[in-house]
N, CA, C and O atoms as a GROMACS GRO file, in nm:
protein
  544
    1UNK      N    1   0.081  -0.119   0.000
    1UNK     CA    2   0.000   0.000   0.000
    1UNK      C    3   0.085   0.126   0.000
    1UNK      O    4   0.069   0.212  -0.087
    2UNK      N    5   0.175   0.137   0.097
    2UNK     CA    6   0.259   0.255   0.105
    2UNK      C    7   0.345   0.269  -0.021
    2UNK      O    8   0.380   0.380  -0.060
    3UNK      N    9   0.378   0.157  -0.083
    3UNK     CA   10   0.459   0.162  -0.203
    3UNK      C   11   0.386   0.238  -0.314
    3UNK      O   12   0.447   0.320  -0.382
    4UNK      N   13   0.256   0.214  -0.333
    4UNK     CA   14   0.180   0.286  -0.435
    4UNK      C   15   0.176   0.435  -0.404
    4UNK      O   16   0.195   0.517  -0.493
    5UNK      N   17   0.152   0.470  -0.279
    5UNK     CA   18   0.148   0.611  -0.239
    5UNK      C   19   0.285   0.673  -0.265
    5UNK      O   20   0.294   0.783  -0.318
    6UNK      N   21   0.392   0.601  -0.227
    6UNK     CA   22   0.527   0.650  -0.251
    6UNK      C   23   0.553   0.666  -0.400
    6UNK      O   24   0.617   0.762  -0.443
    7UNK      N   25   0.503   0.572  -0.478
    7UNK     CA   26   0.522   0.580  -0.622
    7UNK      C   27   0.458   0.706  -0.680
    7UNK      O   28   0.514   0.769  -0.770
    8UNK      N   29   0.342   0.742  -0.628
    8UNK     CA   30   0.272   0.860  -0.679
    8UNK      C   31   0.351   0.988  -0.655
    8UNK      O   32   0.335   1.085  -0.729
    9UNK      N   33   0.434   0.990  -0.553
    9UNK     CA   34   0.513   1.110  -0.529
    9UNK      C   35   0.657   1.094  -0.575
    9UNK      O   36   0.741   1.182  -0.552
   10UNK      N   37   0.685   0.983  -0.641
   10UNK     CA   38   0.820   0.962  -0.693
   10UNK      C   39   0.921   0.929  -0.586
   10UNK      O   40   1.040   0.958  -0.601
   11UNK      N   41   0.877   0.868  -0.476
   11UNK     CA   42   0.965   0.843  -0.363
   11UNK      C   43   1.028   0.704  -0.364
   11UNK      O   44   1.100   0.670  -0.270
   12UNK      N   45   1.003   0.625  -0.464
   12UNK     CA   46   1.054   0.489  -0.460
   12UNK      C   47   1.205   0.483  -0.474
   12UNK      O   48   1.265   0.385  -0.431
   13UNK      N   49   1.268   0.583  -0.532
   13UNK     CA   50   1.412   0.582  -0.549
   13UNK      C   51   1.469   0.717  -0.509
   13UNK      O   52   1.469   0.809  -0.590
   14UNK      N   53   1.519   0.731  -0.385
   14UNK     CA   54   1.571   0.859  -0.340
   14UNK      C   55   1.680   0.914  -0.429
   14UNK      O   56   1.698   1.035  -0.436
   15UNK      N   57   1.755   0.829  -0.498
   15UNK     CA   58   1.862   0.876  -0.584
   15UNK      C   59   1.810   0.958  -0.701
   15UNK      O   60   1.885   1.037  -0.758
   16UNK      N   61   1.685   0.941  -0.738
   16UNK     CA   62   1.630   1.015  -0.851
   16UNK      C   63   1.570   1.148  -0.810
   16UNK      O   64   1.522   1.223  -0.895
   17UNK      N   65   1.571   1.179  -0.680
   17UNK     CA   66   1.512   1.302  -0.632
   17UNK      C   67   1.609   1.419  -0.647
   17UNK      O   68   1.730   1.400  -0.632
   18UNK      N   69   1.558   1.537  -0.676
   18UNK     CA   70   1.644   1.654  -0.683
   18UNK      C   71   1.706   1.682  -0.546
   18UNK      O   72   1.644   1.658  -0.443
   19UNK      N   73   1.828   1.734  -0.547
   19UNK     CA   74   1.891   1.771  -0.421
   19UNK      C   75   1.825   1.899  -0.371
   19UNK      O   76   1.787   1.985  -0.451
   20UNK      N   77   1.812   1.911  -0.244
   20UNK     CA   78   1.751   2.028  -0.183
   20UNK      C   79   1.658   1.983  -0.073
   20UNK      O   80   1.593   1.879  -0.085
   21UNK      N   81   1.651   2.060   0.035
   21UNK     CA   82   1.576   2.015   0.151
   21UNK      C   83   1.429   1.988   0.124
   21UNK      O   84   1.374   1.895   0.183
   22UNK      N   85   1.364   2.064   0.039
   22UNK     CA   86   1.222   2.044   0.018
   22UNK      C   87   1.193   1.916  -0.059
   22UNK      O   88   1.091   1.851  -0.034
   23UNK      N   89   1.279   1.877  -0.150
   23UNK     CA   90   1.251   1.765  -0.238
   23UNK      C   91   1.332   1.639  -0.208
   23UNK      O   92   1.298   1.530  -0.254
   24UNK      N   93   1.436   1.654  -0.132
   24UNK     CA   94   1.524   1.539  -0.108
   24UNK      C   95   1.461   1.442  -0.010
   24UNK      O   96   1.407   1.482   0.094
   25UNK      N   97   1.467   1.316  -0.043
   25UNK     CA   98   1.424   1.210   0.048
   25UNK      C   99   1.553   1.145   0.096
   25UNK      O  100   1.599   1.046   0.040
   26UNK      N  101   1.609   1.204   0.200
   26UNK     CA  102   1.743   1.166   0.246
   26UNK      C  103   1.750   1.021   0.290
   26UNK      O  104   1.651   0.962   0.333
   27UNK      N  105   1.870   0.964   0.276
   27UNK     CA  106   1.893   0.828   0.320
   27UNK      C  107   1.871   0.818   0.471
   27UNK      O  108   1.819   0.717   0.520
   28UNK      N  109   1.909   0.920   0.544
   28UNK     CA  110   1.884   0.925   0.687
   28UNK      C  111   1.743   0.976   0.710
   28UNK      O  112   1.690   1.054   0.630
   29UNK      N  113   1.682   0.933   0.817
   29UNK     CA  114   1.546   0.976   0.849
   29UNK      C  115   1.540   1.125   0.882
   29UNK      O  116   1.436   1.188   0.864
   30UNK      N  117   1.652   1.180   0.929
   30UNK     CA  118   1.659   1.322   0.967
   30UNK      C  119   1.784   1.381   0.904
   30UNK      O  120   1.892   1.322   0.911
   31UNK      N  121   1.770   1.496   0.844
   31UNK     CA  122   1.883   1.570   0.788
   31UNK      C  123   1.951   1.644   0.903
   31UNK      O  124   1.908   1.753   0.941
   32UNK      N  125   2.054   1.585   0.957
   32UNK     CA  126   2.119   1.641   1.077
   32UNK      C  127   2.189   1.773   1.048
   32UNK      O  128   2.199   1.858   1.137
   33UNK      N  129   2.237   1.792   0.927
   33UNK     CA  130   2.300   1.919   0.892
   33UNK      C  131   2.196   2.031   0.896
   33UNK      O  132   2.221   2.137   0.954
   34UNK      N  133   2.081   2.006   0.836
   34UNK     CA  134   1.973   2.103   0.840
   34UNK      C  135   1.930   2.130   0.985
   34UNK      O  136   1.914   2.245   1.025
   35UNK      N  137   1.913   2.024   1.062
   35UNK     CA  138   1.869   2.039   1.200
   35UNK      C  139   1.970   2.122   1.281
   35UNK      O  140   1.930   2.204   1.363
   36UNK      N  141   2.098   2.100   1.258
   36UNK     CA  142   2.201   2.177   1.329
   36UNK      C  143   2.190   2.326   1.295
   36UNK      O  144   2.210   2.411   1.381
   37UNK      N  145   2.158   2.356   1.170
   37UNK     CA  146   2.138   2.498   1.133
   37UNK      C  147   2.014   2.553   1.201
   37UNK      O  148   2.013   2.666   1.249
   38UNK      N  149   1.908   2.471   1.204
   38UNK     CA  150   1.782   2.511   1.265
   38UNK      C  151   1.799   2.540   1.414
   38UNK      O  152   1.739   2.633   1.467
   39UNK      N  153   1.882   2.460   1.482
   39UNK     CA  154   1.902   2.474   1.626
   39UNK      C  155   2.028   2.555   1.658
   39UNK      O  156   2.070   2.563   1.773
   40UNK      N  157   2.088   2.615   1.556
   40UNK     CA  158   2.209   2.696   1.571
   40UNK      C  159   2.322   2.618   1.639
   40UNK      O  160   2.402   2.674   1.713
   41UNK      N  161   2.326   2.487   1.611
   41UNK     CA  162   2.433   2.403   1.664
   41UNK      C  163   2.420   2.371   1.812
   41UNK      O  164   2.513   2.315   1.871
   42UNK      N  165   2.309   2.405   1.873
   42UNK     CA  166   2.287   2.380   2.015
   42UNK      C  167   2.241   2.236   2.033
   42UNK      O  168   2.126   2.202   2.004
   43UNK      N  169   2.331   2.151   2.081
   43UNK     CA  170   2.302   2.007   2.093
   43UNK      C  171   2.186   1.980   2.190
   43UNK      O  172   2.105   1.891   2.166
   44UNK      N  173   2.178   2.057   2.298
   44UNK     CA  174   2.070   2.037   2.395
   44UNK      C  175   1.935   2.073   2.332
   44UNK      O  176   1.835   2.004   2.354
   45UNK      N  177   1.933   2.180   2.254
   45UNK     CA  178   1.809   2.220   2.186
   45UNK      C  179   1.771   2.116   2.081
   45UNK      O  180   1.654   2.083   2.066
   46UNK      N  181   1.870   2.065   2.008
   46UNK     CA  182   1.844   1.961   1.908
   46UNK      C  183   1.780   1.840   1.974
   46UNK      O  184   1.681   1.786   1.924
   47UNK      N  185   1.836   1.798   2.085
   47UNK     CA  186   1.779   1.682   2.156
   47UNK      C  187   1.637   1.711   2.202
   47UNK      O  188   1.549   1.627   2.188
   48UNK      N  189   1.615   1.830   2.257
   48UNK     CA  190   1.481   1.866   2.306
   48UNK      C  191   1.379   1.866   2.192
   48UNK      O  192   1.268   1.815   2.208
   49UNK      N  193   1.416   1.923   2.079
   49UNK     CA  194   1.326   1.928   1.963
   49UNK      C  195   1.295   1.788   1.913
   49UNK      O  196   1.180   1.756   1.884
   50UNK      N  197   1.397   1.703   1.904
   50UNK     CA  198   1.376   1.566   1.856
   50UNK      C  199   1.294   1.483   1.954
   50UNK      O  200   1.209   1.405   1.913
   51UNK      N  201   1.318   1.500   2.083
   51UNK     CA  202   1.239   1.427   2.182
   51UNK      C  203   1.093   1.471   2.178
   51UNK      O  204   1.002   1.389   2.190
   52UNK      N  205   1.071   1.600   2.161
   52UNK     CA  206   0.934   1.652   2.150
   52UNK      C  207   0.867   1.595   2.025
   52UNK      O  208   0.751   1.555   2.030
   53UNK      N  209   0.940   1.592   1.914
   53UNK     CA  210   0.885   1.535   1.791
   53UNK      C  211   0.848   1.389   1.814
   53UNK      O  212   0.738   1.346   1.778
   54UNK      N  213   0.938   1.312   1.872
   54UNK     CA  214   0.914   1.168   1.894
   54UNK      C  215   0.792   1.146   1.983
   54UNK      O  216   0.719   1.048   1.965
   55UNK      N  217   0.771   1.234   2.079
   55UNK     CA  218   0.655   1.220   2.168
   55UNK      C  219   0.525   1.257   2.099
   55UNK      O  220   0.422   1.195   2.123
   56UNK      N  221   0.529   1.358   2.013
   56UNK     CA  222   0.407   1.410   1.950
   56UNK      C  223   0.369   1.339   1.820
   56UNK      O  224   0.251   1.334   1.786
   57UNK      N  225   0.465   1.287   1.748
   57UNK     CA  226   0.437   1.225   1.617
   57UNK      C  227   0.328   1.119   1.623
   57UNK      O  228   0.238   1.121   1.539
   58UNK      N  229   0.331   1.027   1.718
   58UNK     CA  230   0.223   0.926   1.722
   58UNK      C  231   0.085   0.987   1.744
   58UNK      O  232  -0.015   0.935   1.695
   59UNK      N  233   0.080   1.096   1.818
   59UNK     CA  234  -0.048   1.165   1.842
   59UNK      C  235  -0.104   1.219   1.712
   59UNK      O  236  -0.223   1.204   1.684
   60UNK      N  237  -0.019   1.281   1.632
   60UNK     CA  238  -0.066   1.339   1.506
   60UNK      C  239  -0.094   1.235   1.400
   60UNK      O  240  -0.183   1.253   1.317
   61UNK      N  241  -0.020   1.125   1.401
   61UNK     CA  242  -0.051   1.015   1.308
   61UNK      C  243  -0.187   0.956   1.346
   61UNK      O  244  -0.267   0.924   1.258
   62UNK      N  245  -0.213   0.943   1.474
   62UNK     CA  246  -0.344   0.893   1.519
   62UNK      C  247  -0.455   0.989   1.476
   62UNK      O  248  -0.562   0.945   1.434
   63UNK      N  249  -0.430   1.118   1.487
   63UNK     CA  250  -0.530   1.216   1.442
   63UNK      C  251  -0.556   1.204   1.293
   63UNK      O  252  -0.670   1.217   1.248
   64UNK      N  253  -0.452   1.180   1.217
   64UNK     CA  254  -0.468   1.161   1.073
   64UNK      C  255  -0.552   1.036   1.047
   64UNK      O  256  -0.647   1.039   0.969
   65UNK      N  257  -0.518   0.928   1.114
   65UNK     CA  258  -0.589   0.801   1.096
   65UNK      C  259  -0.736   0.813   1.135
   65UNK      O  260  -0.822   0.753   1.070
   66UNK      N  261  -0.766   0.890   1.238
   66UNK     CA  262  -0.901   0.901   1.291
   66UNK      C  263  -0.981   1.018   1.234
   66UNK      O  264  -1.097   1.037   1.271
   67UNK      N  265  -0.922   1.096   1.146
   67UNK     CA  266  -0.989   1.215   1.092
   67UNK      C  267  -1.123   1.177   1.029
   67UNK      O  268  -1.130   1.088   0.944
   68UNK      N  269  -1.228   1.246   1.072
   68UNK     CA  270  -1.362   1.218   1.022
   68UNK      C  271  -1.405   1.318   0.915
   68UNK      O  272  -1.499   1.292   0.840
   69UNK      N  273  -1.337   1.431   0.910
   69UNK     CA  274  -1.371   1.533   0.811
   69UNK      C  275  -1.247   1.571   0.731
   69UNK      O  276  -1.134   1.543   0.772
   70UNK      N  277  -1.270   1.633   0.620
   70UNK     CA  278  -1.160   1.680   0.537
   70UNK      C  279  -1.075   1.782   0.613
   70UNK      O  280  -0.952   1.782   0.602
   71UNK      N  281  -1.140   1.866   0.691
   71UNK     CA  282  -1.068   1.968   0.769
   71UNK      C  283  -0.976   1.902   0.870
   71UNK      O  284  -0.860   1.940   0.882
   72UNK      N  285  -1.025   1.803   0.944
   72UNK     CA  286  -0.943   1.732   1.042
   72UNK      C  287  -0.825   1.663   0.974
   72UNK      O  288  -0.712   1.665   1.024
   73UNK      N  289  -0.853   1.602   0.859
   73UNK     CA  290  -0.749   1.532   0.783
   73UNK      C  291  -0.638   1.630   0.742
   73UNK      O  292  -0.520   1.605   0.764
   74UNK      N  293  -0.678   1.740   0.682
   74UNK     CA  294  -0.580   1.839   0.634
   74UNK      C  295  -0.501   1.900   0.749
   74UNK      O  296  -0.380   1.921   0.736
   75UNK      N  297  -0.567   1.927   0.861
   75UNK     CA  298  -0.496   1.983   0.976
   75UNK      C  299  -0.394   1.885   1.031
   75UNK      O  300  -0.281   1.925   1.063
   76UNK      N  301  -0.430   1.759   1.043
   76UNK     CA  302  -0.336   1.659   1.093
   76UNK      C  303  -0.219   1.641   0.997
   76UNK      O  304  -0.104   1.638   1.040
   77UNK      N  305  -0.247   1.630   0.868
   77UNK     CA  306  -0.140   1.614   0.768
   77UNK      C  307  -0.050   1.737   0.766
   77UNK      O  308   0.072   1.724   0.756
   78UNK      N  309  -0.109   1.855   0.775
   78UNK     CA  310  -0.031   1.980   0.774
   78UNK      C  311   0.059   1.989   0.897
   78UNK      O  312   0.173   2.033   0.888
   79UNK      N  313   0.008   1.948   1.010
   79UNK     CA  314   0.087   1.951   1.133
   79UNK      C  315   0.206   1.856   1.122
   79UNK      O  316   0.318   1.892   1.160
   80UNK      N  317   0.182   1.738   1.070
   80UNK     CA  318   0.291   1.642   1.051
   80UNK      C  319   0.394   1.698   0.953
   80UNK      O  320   0.514   1.690   0.977
   81UNK      N  321   0.345   1.754   0.844
   81UNK     CA  322   0.435   1.812   0.743
   81UNK      C  323   0.523   1.921   0.804
   81UNK      O  324   0.644   1.922   0.783
   82UNK      N  325   0.462   2.010   0.879
   82UNK     CA  326   0.537   2.120   0.940
   82UNK      C  327   0.638   2.073   1.043
   82UNK      O  328   0.752   2.120   1.045
   83UNK      N  329   0.597   1.981   1.127
   83UNK     CA  330   0.687   1.928   1.230
   83UNK      C  331   0.803   1.852   1.167
   83UNK      O  332   0.918   1.867   1.209
   84UNK      N  333   0.773   1.772   1.067
   84UNK     CA  334   0.878   1.695   1.000
   84UNK      C  335   0.975   1.787   0.927
   84UNK      O  336   1.096   1.765   0.930
   85UNK      N  337   0.923   1.889   0.863
   85UNK     CA  338   1.009   1.985   0.793
   85UNK      C  339   1.099   2.059   0.890
   85UNK      O  340   1.215   2.088   0.858
   86UNK      N  341   1.048   2.090   1.007
   86UNK     CA  342   1.126   2.164   1.106
   86UNK      C  343   1.249   2.088   1.152
   86UNK      O  344   1.350   2.148   1.188
   87UNK      N  345   1.242   1.954   1.153
   87UNK     CA  346   1.357   1.876   1.199
   87UNK      C  347   1.436   1.815   1.084
   87UNK      O  348   1.535   1.745   1.106
   88UNK      N  349   1.395   1.842   0.962
   88UNK     CA  350   1.468   1.786   0.847
   88UNK      C  351   1.431   1.643   0.815
   88UNK      O  352   1.512   1.570   0.757
   89UNK      N  353   1.310   1.602   0.850
   89UNK     CA  354   1.262   1.467   0.817
   89UNK      C  355   1.189   1.477   0.683
   89UNK      O  356   1.066   1.474   0.677
   90UNK      N  357   1.267   1.489   0.576
   90UNK     CA  358   1.213   1.523   0.443
   90UNK      C  359   1.120   1.418   0.388
   90UNK      O  360   1.018   1.452   0.328
   91UNK      N  361   1.152   1.292   0.406
   91UNK     CA  362   1.066   1.186   0.351
   91UNK      C  363   0.928   1.191   0.416
   91UNK      O  364   0.826   1.185   0.348
   92UNK      N  365   0.926   1.201   0.547
   92UNK     CA  366   0.799   1.212   0.619
   92UNK      C  367   0.724   1.338   0.578
   92UNK      O  368   0.603   1.334   0.557
   93UNK      N  369   0.794   1.448   0.565
   93UNK     CA  370   0.729   1.574   0.525
   93UNK      C  371   0.666   1.560   0.387
   93UNK      O  372   0.557   1.611   0.362
   94UNK      N  373   0.735   1.491   0.297
   94UNK     CA  374   0.683   1.473   0.162
   94UNK      C  375   0.557   1.386   0.162
   94UNK      O  376   0.460   1.417   0.092
   95UNK      N  377   0.558   1.278   0.240
   95UNK     CA  378   0.439   1.193   0.249
   95UNK      C  379   0.323   1.271   0.310
   95UNK      O  380   0.210   1.260   0.264
   96UNK      N  381   0.350   1.348   0.414
   96UNK     CA  382   0.244   1.427   0.478
   96UNK      C  383   0.190   1.533   0.382
   96UNK      O  384   0.070   1.560   0.382
   97UNK      N  385   0.276   1.591   0.303
   97UNK     CA  386   0.232   1.690   0.203
   97UNK      C  387   0.137   1.625   0.103
   97UNK      O  388   0.035   1.684   0.067
   98UNK      N  389   0.170   1.507   0.058
   98UNK     CA  390   0.083   1.438  -0.036
   98UNK      C  391  -0.048   1.398   0.031
   98UNK      O  392  -0.154   1.406  -0.031
   99UNK      N  393  -0.042   1.355   0.155
   99UNK     CA  394  -0.164   1.320   0.228
   99UNK      C  395  -0.254   1.443   0.243
   99UNK      O  396  -0.376   1.433   0.233
  100UNK      N  397  -0.192   1.555   0.267
  100UNK     CA  398  -0.266   1.681   0.285
  100UNK      C  399  -0.350   1.714   0.161
  100UNK      O  400  -0.454   1.779   0.172
  101UNK      N  401  -0.306   1.670   0.046
  101UNK     CA  402  -0.376   1.700  -0.080
  101UNK      C  403  -0.494   1.608  -0.108
  101UNK      O  404  -0.571   1.633  -0.201
  102UNK      N  405  -0.508   1.502  -0.030
  102UNK     CA  406  -0.620   1.410  -0.052
  102UNK      C  407  -0.749   1.478  -0.008
  102UNK      O  408  -0.757   1.532   0.103
  103UNK      N  409  -0.848   1.477  -0.094
  103UNK     CA  410  -0.978   1.539  -0.064
  103UNK      C  411  -1.073   1.432  -0.012
  103UNK      O  412  -1.130   1.356  -0.090
  104UNK      N  413  -1.090   1.427   0.118
  104UNK     CA  414  -1.176   1.324   0.178
  104UNK      C  415  -1.322   1.346   0.143
  104UNK      O  416  -1.399   1.250   0.136
  105UNK      N  417  -1.362   1.470   0.120
  105UNK     CA  418  -1.501   1.497   0.084
  105UNK      C  419  -1.537   1.440  -0.052
  105UNK      O  420  -1.653   1.411  -0.080
  106UNK      N  421  -1.437   1.424  -0.137
  106UNK     CA  422  -1.461   1.370  -0.271
  106UNK      C  423  -1.449   1.218  -0.272
  106UNK      O  424  -1.470   1.155  -0.376
  107UNK      N  425  -1.416   1.160  -0.159
  107UNK     CA  426  -1.399   1.015  -0.150
  107UNK      C  427  -1.271   0.982  -0.078
  107UNK      O  428  -1.178   1.063  -0.076
  108UNK      N  429  -1.264   0.866  -0.021
  108UNK     CA  430  -1.149   0.828   0.061
  108UNK      C  431  -1.042   0.754  -0.016
  108UNK      O  432  -0.958   0.687   0.043
  109UNK      N  433  -1.043   0.766  -0.147
  109UNK     CA  434  -0.943   0.696  -0.228
  109UNK      C  435  -0.802   0.739  -0.187
  109UNK      O  436  -0.770   0.857  -0.184
  110UNK      N  437  -0.722   0.643  -0.158
  110UNK     CA  438  -0.584   0.670  -0.121
  110UNK      C  439  -0.562   0.696   0.027
  110UNK      O  440  -0.448   0.704   0.072
  111UNK      N  441  -0.669   0.709   0.102
  111UNK     CA  442  -0.656   0.741   0.245
  111UNK      C  443  -0.574   0.636   0.320
  111UNK      O  444  -0.481   0.670   0.392
  112UNK      N  445  -0.608   0.510   0.303
  112UNK     CA  446  -0.538   0.403   0.376
  112UNK      C  447  -0.390   0.400   0.337
  112UNK      O  448  -0.303   0.382   0.422
  113UNK      N  449  -0.362   0.417   0.209
  113UNK     CA  450  -0.222   0.419   0.164
  113UNK      C  451  -0.149   0.538   0.221
  113UNK      O  452  -0.033   0.526   0.261
  114UNK      N  453  -0.213   0.653   0.226
  114UNK     CA  454  -0.151   0.773   0.280
  114UNK      C  455  -0.120   0.754   0.427
  114UNK      O  456  -0.010   0.788   0.472
  115UNK      N  457  -0.216   0.702   0.503
  115UNK     CA  458  -0.193   0.679   0.645
  115UNK      C  459  -0.079   0.580   0.666
  115UNK      O  460   0.007   0.602   0.752
  116UNK      N  461  -0.076   0.474   0.588
  116UNK     CA  462   0.032   0.375   0.600
  116UNK      C  463   0.168   0.437   0.570
  116UNK      O  464   0.264   0.412   0.642
  117UNK      N  465   0.176   0.517   0.465
  117UNK     CA  466   0.303   0.579   0.428
  117UNK      C  467   0.349   0.679   0.534
  117UNK      O  468   0.466   0.679   0.572
  118UNK      N  469   0.259   0.762   0.580
  118UNK     CA  470   0.293   0.861   0.683
  118UNK      C  471   0.332   0.790   0.812
  118UNK      O  472   0.430   0.826   0.876
  119UNK      N  473   0.256   0.689   0.850
  119UNK     CA  474   0.284   0.616   0.972
  119UNK      C  475   0.420   0.547   0.967
  119UNK      O  476   0.498   0.556   1.062
  120UNK      N  477   0.450   0.480   0.856
  120UNK     CA  478   0.578   0.411   0.840
  120UNK      C  479   0.694   0.510   0.846
  120UNK      O  480   0.793   0.486   0.915
  121UNK      N  481   0.682   0.621   0.773
  121UNK     CA  482   0.788   0.722   0.773
  121UNK      C  483   0.805   0.783   0.912
  121UNK      O  484   0.917   0.809   0.956
  122UNK      N  485   0.695   0.806   0.981
  122UNK     CA  486   0.700   0.861   1.116
  122UNK      C  487   0.771   0.765   1.211
  122UNK      O  488   0.852   0.806   1.293
  123UNK      N  489   0.740   0.638   1.199
  123UNK     CA  490   0.806   0.537   1.282
  123UNK      C  491   0.956   0.530   1.253
  123UNK      O  492   1.036   0.512   1.344
  124UNK      N  493   0.994   0.545   1.126
  124UNK     CA  494   1.136   0.547   1.090
  124UNK      C  495   1.207   0.663   1.158
  124UNK      O  496   1.316   0.647   1.211
  125UNK      N  497   1.143   0.780   1.157
  125UNK     CA  498   1.203   0.897   1.220
  125UNK      C  499   1.215   0.874   1.371
  125UNK      O  500   1.318   0.905   1.430
  126UNK      N  501   1.111   0.822   1.432
  126UNK     CA  502   1.114   0.797   1.577
  126UNK      C  503   1.222   0.694   1.614
  126UNK      O  504   1.291   0.709   1.715
  127UNK      N  505   1.236   0.589   1.532
  127UNK     CA  506   1.343   0.491   1.557
  127UNK      C  507   1.480   0.556   1.545
  127UNK      O  508   1.570   0.527   1.623
  128UNK      N  509   1.495   0.644   1.447
  128UNK     CA  510   1.621   0.715   1.427
  128UNK      C  511   1.652   0.801   1.551
  128UNK      O  512   1.765   0.802   1.600
  129UNK      N  513   1.552   0.870   1.600
  129UNK     CA  514   1.570   0.952   1.720
  129UNK      C  515   1.606   0.863   1.838
  129UNK      O  516   1.691   0.898   1.918
  130UNK      N  517   1.542   0.749   1.848
  130UNK     CA  518   1.573   0.654   1.955
  130UNK      C  519   1.716   0.604   1.950
  130UNK      O  520   1.778   0.580   2.053
  131UNK      N  521   1.769   0.588   1.828
  131UNK     CA  522   1.910   0.547   1.815
  131UNK      C  523   2.004   0.661   1.854
  131UNK      O  524   2.111   0.638   1.910
  132UNK      N  525   1.963   0.785   1.825
  132UNK     CA  526   2.046   0.901   1.861
  132UNK      C  527   2.048   0.922   2.012
  132UNK      O  528   2.151   0.953   2.072
  133UNK      N  529   1.931   0.904   2.072
  133UNK     CA  530   1.914   0.929   2.216
  133UNK      C  531   1.842   0.809   2.276
  133UNK      O  532   1.720   0.810   2.290
  134UNK      N  533   1.916   0.705   2.312
  134UNK     CA  534   1.853   0.580   2.358
  134UNK      C  535   1.751   0.595   2.470
  134UNK      O  536   1.665   0.509   2.485
  135UNK      N  537   1.758   0.700   2.547
  135UNK     CA  538   1.662   0.718   2.657
  135UNK      C  539   1.527   0.766   2.609
  135UNK      O  540   1.431   0.769   2.686
  136UNK      N  541   1.515   0.806   2.480
  136UNK     CA  542   1.389   0.859   2.428
  136UNK      C  543   1.286   0.750   2.419
  136UNK      O  544   1.174   0.775   2.377
   0.00000   0.00000   0.00000
């Protein structure tokens, strides 16, 4: 399922993606260089931001999964996209951006695939954070 959703956004082969933070689907779950610029090299702030992301991501994925209206769906997807972009989790941000474009009022086509793709990418980011900070 997630493979089809990924295919629609051209995410099946990260090597074919243009370089640049908005479009790159980095091999790492988090672009640490970008994050270091975002946190001005403050390691404690980086850890705090990543721990906050890891704690909140499951909440927002659940909101996406449980969205009953188009507005709820778009808000949850937009929140995930923004949070992922803030930490340099480009692959997750890209999936959330595509999910945000799904019109639930016109039908739920692609909803399950979108949730699966966003959920899987979110879990990858959280596992990555867990490897960086084992206490997370």
